[in-house]
N, C-alpha and C positions, 0 to 999 in steps of 0.2 A: 086895422088889420083886415085883410080880405079872406074870405072863406073860399076854399077850393070846392068847387061843385062839379060833379060829373054831368056833363051835358051829352045827351045821346041824340044824334040826328039820324032819323030814318028816312032815307031817300030811296024811292022805288024807281027802278029803271026797267023798262020792258026788255025782253030778250031781243026784240027787233031793234030797239034803240042801241043796245050794246053791240049788236052785230054791225050796225051802220057805223058806229064810232070806230070800229077796228077794221073795217073793210079794206082788204089789200095791205094792211100794215101789221095786224096782230093775228097770231095763231095761238092755239093752246095745245098742250100736251096732256093727254089723259091716260092713266093706266087702264088697261082693259084685259079681261080674262079671255083666253082663247075661245071659251064657250060662247062669248058674246060677240065674237067677230062677225058671224054671218048676218046679223041684224044691221051692222054698220057698214060692212064691206062684203056685200053679197058676191062680188066677183072673185074673191079670194078662195082658192081651193080649200078643201077641208083641212083643218089644223087639229093636231091631237089636243085633247082636253087637258086642263091643268097648267097651261103655260101662262106666264105673266108677260104681256106685250104692252106696247105703247102706241097710241094713235095720235097723229098730228091732225088737228082740225083747224079750218079757217075760223075767223071770228064769228061767222054766222052758223057754225056748227057743221059745215060741210066736211066730211072726212077727206083727208088729203093723202095720208100715208099710214102704213102699219109697219111696225118694226119690233124686234125683240130687245132693242137698246134705246134707252132714253136719250143717250148721247147722239145716236143716229138721227133721231127725230129733231133734236136741237140743231144738228148740222144741216139737215135738209131745210129747216126753216131759215137758218142763217144764209144759206145759199140763195134762197128766194127773197132775201132781204125782209124777213118777217120778224117782228119782235115776239118772243114767246113768253107765255105765262103758263103756270102749272095749275091744273084743276084736280081737286081731291074729291 
């Protein structure tokens, strides 16, 4: 009989390595509060506080788009032929 053992592999990958892996192919969608928009999207006019928005970022973290709809972020990524992942 074999014994089931839980094996945990911890692999560390730097943020730079992750960005390089997904460059031009992967983007992520991240929920963002309207209060946090100016730090990531300084060009966006002032938005009322308390709104739930969604940001589309390139794999390297570069902000690409801001929207009030997760579906719109996915559609934009799809149009640009980017594979999307969600970040919590």
